[in-house]
C-alpha positions in Angstrom: 0.0 0.0 0.0 1.2 3.5 -0.8 -0.1 4.9 2.5 1.0 2.4 5.2 0.5 2.8 9.0 3.5 5.2 9.0 3.2 7.4 6.0 6.1 9.4 4.7 7.0 12.7 6.4 5.9 14.5 3.1 2.4 12.9 3.2 2.2 13.5 7.0 2.8 17.3 6.4 0.1 17.3 3.7 -2.4 15.6 6.1 -1.6 18.1 8.9 -2.4 20.9 6.5 -5.6 19.2 5.4 -6.8 18.8 8.9 -5.8 22.3 10.0 -6.9 24.4 7.0 -9.3 22.3 4.8 -11.5 20.3 7.1 -13.0 23.4 8.8 -14.0 24.7 5.4 -15.6 21.7 3.8 -19.2 22.7 4.7 -18.7 26.2 3.3 -17.0 24.9 0.2 -20.0 22.6 -0.5 -22.9 24.8 0.7 -21.6 28.3 -0.1 -19.3 27.6 -3.1 -16.3 28.9 -1.1 -13.1 28.8 -3.2 -10.2 27.6 -0.8 -7.6 29.9 -2.2 -5.4 30.0 0.9 -5.3 26.2 1.2 -4.4 25.8 -2.4 -1.5 28.3 -2.1 -0.2 26.7 1.1 -0.4 23.2 -0.4 1.8 24.4 -3.1 4.5 25.6 -0.7 4.6 22.0 0.7 5.2 20.6 -2.8 1.6 19.3 -3.2 1.4 19.9 -6.9 4.8 18.7 -8.1 5.5 15.5 -6.3 6.2 13.8 -9.6 9.1 16.3 -10.4 12.8 15.3 -9.9 14.2 16.1 -6.5 16.4 18.9 -7.9 13.2 20.6 -8.9 11.7 20.2 -5.5 9.7 17.0 -6.2 9.4 13.5 -4.8 10.2 11.8 -8.1 6.9 9.9 -7.8 3.6 10.2 -9.6 2.2 7.7 -7.1 2.9 10.2 -4.4 1.2 13.0 -6.4 -1.8 10.6 -6.7 -1.7 10.1 -2.9 -1.9 13.8 -2.3 -5.0 14.1 -4.5 -6.5 11.1 -2.6 -5.7 12.5 0.8 -7.5 15.8 -0.1 -10.5 13.8 -1.6 -10.9 11.9 1.7 -12.0 15.2 3.2 -13.3 17.2 0.3 -13.9 16.0 -3.3 -14.4 19.5 -4.6 -11.0 20.6 -3.4 -9.3 17.4 -4.6 -10.6 18.3 -8.1 -8.8 21.7 -7.8 -5.6 19.9 -6.6 -5.9 17.6 -9.7 -6.4 20.7 -11.9 -3.3 22.4 -10.5 -1.1 19.4 -10.5 -2.2 18.4 -14.0 -1.2 21.8 -15.3 2.2 21.3 -13.7 2.2 17.8 -15.4 1.4 19.4 -18.8 4.2 21.9 -18.4 6.7 19.3 -17.3 6.1 17.4 -20.5 6.0 20.4 -22.9 8.7 20.4 -25.5 8.7 24.3 -25.2 11.6 25.1 -22.9 10.6 28.7 -22.6 7.1 27.9 -21.4 8.4 25.3 -18.9 10.9 27.8 -17.4 8.3 30.6 -17.3 5.4 28.7 -15.7 6.4 25.3 -14.2 8.1 26.6 -11.0 5.2 29.0 -10.3 2.5 26.4 -10.9 4.2 23.6 -9.1 4.8 25.8 -6.1 1.2 27.1 -6.1 2.2 30.7 -6.5 0.4 30.8 -9.8 -3.0 28.9 -9.7 -3.9 27.2 -13.0 -6.9 25.6 -14.6 -7.0 22.9 -17.3 -9.6 23.3 -20.1 -8.9 20.2 -22.0 -12.3 18.5 -21.7 -13.6 19.6 -25.0 -10.3 18.6 -26.8 -10.2 15.2 -25.2 -13.8 14.5 -26.2 -13.1 15.8 -29.7 -10.1 13.5 -30.2 -12.4 10.6 -29.1 -15.0 11.6 -31.8 -17.6 12.7 -29.2 -17.9 16.4 -30.0 -16.5 19.2 -32.2 -13.6 21.3 -30.9 -14.6 24.8 -29.8 -11.4 26.8 -30.2 -9.9 27.8 -33.5 -6.3 29.0 -34.0 -5.0 31.0 -37.0 -1.2 31.5 -37.5 -0.4 35.2 -36.9 3.2 36.4 -36.9 5.0 35.1 -33.9 2.1 33.1 -32.6 -1.6 32.4 -33.2 -4.9 34.3 -33.0 -7.5 32.3 -31.0 -11.3 32.5 -31.3 -14.1 30.6 -29.7 -15.6 29.7 -26.3 -15.2 26.9 -23.8 -17.8 26.1 -21.1 -17.0 24.7 -17.7 -13.3 25.3 -17.1 -12.3 24.9 -13.4 -9.7 26.6 -11.2 -9.6 29.7 -13.3 -9.8 33.4 -12.4 -8.5 36.9 -13.2 -5.1 36.1 -11.8 -4.9 32.4 -12.9 -3.2 30.6 -15.8 -5.4 28.6 -18.2 -4.2 25.8 -20.3 -6.3 24.8 -23.3 -6.0 23.5 -26.9 -7.3 24.6 -30.3 -7.5 23.3 -33.9 -5.3 25.2 -36.3 -6.7 26.6 -39.5 -3.9 25.0 -41.6 -4.3 21.6 -40.0 -3.5 20.0 -36.7 -3.8 21.3 -33.1 -1.9 23.4 -30.6 -1.9 23.4 -26.8 -1.1 26.6 -25.1 -1.1 28.6 -21.9 -3.2 31.8 -21.4 -1.4 34.2 -19.0 -3.6 36.2 -16.6 -5.2 39.4 -18.0 -4.5 38.5 -21.6 -6.2 41.0 -24.0 -9.5 39.6 -25.5 -9.7 36.7 -23.0 -12.9 36.8 -20.9 -14.3 34.8 -18.0 -18.0 34.2 -17.8 -20.2 32.7 -15.1 -21.8 29.3 -15.5 -25.2 28.0 -14.3 -25.2 26.8 -10.7 -24.2 23.1 -10.2 -25.6 20.8 -7.5 -22.1 20.3 -6.2 -18.5 21.4 -6.6 -19.5 25.1 -6.7 -16.3 25.9 -4.9 -14.1 25.0 -7.9 -14.1 28.3 -9.8 -15.7 26.8 -12.8 -16.3 29.4 -15.5 -16.8 29.8 -19.2 -13.8 31.1 -21.3 -14.3 33.4 -24.2 -11.5 34.1 -26.8 -12.2 37.2 -28.8 -9.2 37.3 -31.2 -6.7 36.5 -28.5 -3.1 36.6 -29.5 -0.9 33.7 -28.1 2.8 34.0 -28.7 4.9 31.0 -29.6 6.5 31.3 -26.2 3.2 30.2 -24.6 2.5 27.4 -27.0 3.1 24.1 -25.1 2.9 22.0 -28.3 3.0 23.0 -31.9 0.9 21.0 -34.5 3.8 18.7 -35.4 4.4 18.0 -31.6 0.8 17.7 -30.5 0.0 14.0 -31.0 3.2 12.8 -29.2 2.7 15.3 -26.4 -0.8 14.3 -25.7 0.2 10.6 -25.8 2.9 11.2 -23.1 0.8 13.2 -20.7 -2.6 11.4 -21.0 -1.9 8.4 -18.6 -0.9 10.7 -15.8 -3.8 13.0 -16.6 -6.3 10.1 -16.1 -4.6 8.4 -13.2 -4.7 11.6 -11.1 -8.5 11.5 -11.3 -8.6 8.0 -9.7 -7.2 9.7 -6.6 -10.3 11.8 -6.4 -12.6 8.8 -6.7 -10.8 6.5 -4.3 -10.5 9.3 -1.7 -14.3 9.6 -1.9 -14.7 5.9 -1.6 -12.6 6.0 1.6 -14.7 8.8 3.0 -17.9 6.8 2.2 -16.5 3.8 4.1 -16.0 6.0 7.0 -19.7 7.1 6.9 -20.7 3.4 6.8 -18.5 2.5 9.8 -20.0 5.5 11.8 -23.5 4.5 10.9 -22.9 0.9 11.9 -22.0 2.0 15.4 -25.8 2.2 16.0 -27.6 0.6 13.1 -25.4 -2.4 12.1 -28.2 -4.8 13.0 -30.2 -3.5 10.0 -27.5 -2.2 7.7 -26.3 -5.8 7.4 -29.2 -6.4 5.0 -27.9 -3.9 2.5 -26.2 -5.2 -0.7 -22.8 -3.5 -0.4 -21.0 -3.9 2.9 -18.0 -1.9 4.2 -15.6 -4.8 4.3 -16.3 -5.9 0.7 -16.0 -2.3 -0.6 -12.7 -1.9 1.4 -11.2 -4.9 -0.4 -12.2 -3.4 -3.8 -10.7 -0.1 -2.7 -7.4 -1.8 -1.8 -7.2 -3.6 -5.1 -7.7 -0.5 -7.1 -5.3 1.5 -5.0 -2.6 -1.1 -5.8 -3.3 -0.8 -9.5 -3.3 3.0 -9.4 0.1 3.1 -7.6 1.7 0.7 -10.2 0.2 2.5 -13.2 1.2 5.9 -11.8 4.9 4.9 -11.6 4.7 3.5 -15.1 3.2 6.8 -16.4 6.5 8.5 -15.5 7.9 6.8 -18.6 7.2 7.8 -22.2 5.7 4.5 -23.1 3.0 3.9 -20.6 0.1 1.9 -22.2 -3.3 3.7 -22.0 -5.8 0.8 -22.0 -5.0 -0.4 -18.4 -5.3 3.2 -17.2 -8.7 3.7 -18.8 -10.0 0.4 -17.4 -8.8 1.5 -13.9 -10.4 4.9 -14.3 -13.7 3.2 -15.3 -13.5 0.8 -12.3 -12.9 3.7 -10.0 -16.0 5.5 -11.2 -18.1 2.4 -10.7 -16.7 1.8 -7.2 -17.1 5.5 -6.2 -20.8 5.4 -7.2 -21.4 2.2 -5.4 -19.7 3.2 -2.2 -21.3 6.6 -2.0 -24.7 5.2 -2.7 -24.2 2.5 0.0 -23.0 5.2 2.4 -26.2 7.2 2.1 -28.3 4.0 2.5 -26.3 3.1 5.6 -26.9 6.6 7.0 -30.6 6.3 6.4 -32.8 9.4 6.9 -29.8 11.4 8.3 -28.0 10.9 5.0 -30.8 12.8 3.2 -30.0 15.9 5.2 -28.2 18.4 3.0 -25.5 18.9 5.6 -24.7 15.2 6.1 -21.4 14.0 4.7 -23.1 11.2 2.9 -25.2 13.6 0.8 -22.1 15.5 -0.2 -20.2 12.3 -1.1 -23.0 11.1 -3.3 -22.9 14.4 -5.4 -19.1 14.2 -5.5 -19.2 10.6 -6.7 -21.5 11.4 -9.5 -19.0 14.1 -10.6 -16.2 11.5 -10.7 -18.4 9.5 -13.1 -19.2 12.4 -15.4 -16.1 14.6 -15.5 -14.0 14.0 -18.6 -13.3 11.3 -19.4 -16.8 10.3 -18.2 -17.8 6.7 -17.6 -19.5 6.5 -21.0 -16.5 8.1 -22.7 -14.2 5.6 -21.0 -16.3 2.6 -22.1 -16.4 3.9 -25.6 -12.6 4.2 -25.7 -12.0 0.9 -24.0 -14.3 -0.8 -26.6 -12.4 0.8 -29.5 -9.0 -0.1 -28.2 -10.0 -3.7 -27.5 -11.4 -4.0 -31.0 -8.2 -2.7 -32.4 -6.2 -5.1 -30.3 -8.4 -8.0 -31.4 -8.1 -7.1 -35.0 -4.3 -6.9 -34.8 -4.2 -10.3 -33.0 -6.3 -11.9 -35.7 -4.1 -10.4 -38.4 -1.0 -11.7 -36.6 -2.6 -15.2 -36.2 -3.5 -15.4 -39.9 0.0 -14.5 -41.1 1.7 -16.8 -38.6 
């Protein structure tokens, strides 16, 4: 297990911060849409967004440790764990960018939490999977590109934040780029209210002929496909930390409920000890795949299967938790109610469960076809 009885000093410091600064805010984050800015900045000073970085850059040289940070936060607040995923994923993008100027300009600030950052790659990821059209268009313009279009629902963004997004290029291909704070023509627009995760600073982005210089382009069209291939496994694995932290929190609700109603809860379908075994198995897979994702040749199919299994277990555990809690769990302020809404988010955030199943089916069909072709020629 990644988090044994005696966790590393690094993870102990993270947990102390969570208990001190985050736990008192969870109710306000969920009920009032509070954005935990101070916690996010402080987490960065502890190295909470760049654990995957080499030690000489202040990291722990472990993507599994970065995964553990996201899971630790999710155990107390799924909303904030999503923000931690956004921030650490932006650092992950920058770490893999072939653009040295962009890496040097932004990575130290994002990894340390000095510059908060949001990832707006949902539309692009779905576009590349054949699910929807891409919303942003780029036209070559002198020393960079002019960007036009709109993106809905981008999280961890604000007037003083960095945003990382992608666009299709008029002459063919795609670029991925960083949008510095207060860029001319770049606008933030409010979204409709969600049932949960209102504390995630989720806004719409509008690009009205925004100029992005080549220094801020993380991947040019000829670099884009390889760049996406390299960062995608880590991008997806980080989200499993969100889900499994919510599972752990749901098991805690079940144990607390069983202190007084175990005699009737025993008749429910999903019991704490069975879900705990599933949690342990998926945690072990996540740790192994996280370390493999530090290489340039990490296979994506096992990662997608893990992410789908985590979505399914998160839904099952959160649903069981609210059933164990009974009528109390239907109170808006009860943790089980919040965990249920957070669990649904894990299953619908890109890549959503339906998206995952679509990609898994496609990749398995390709593998079967290649196997058949090999068998026929053998």
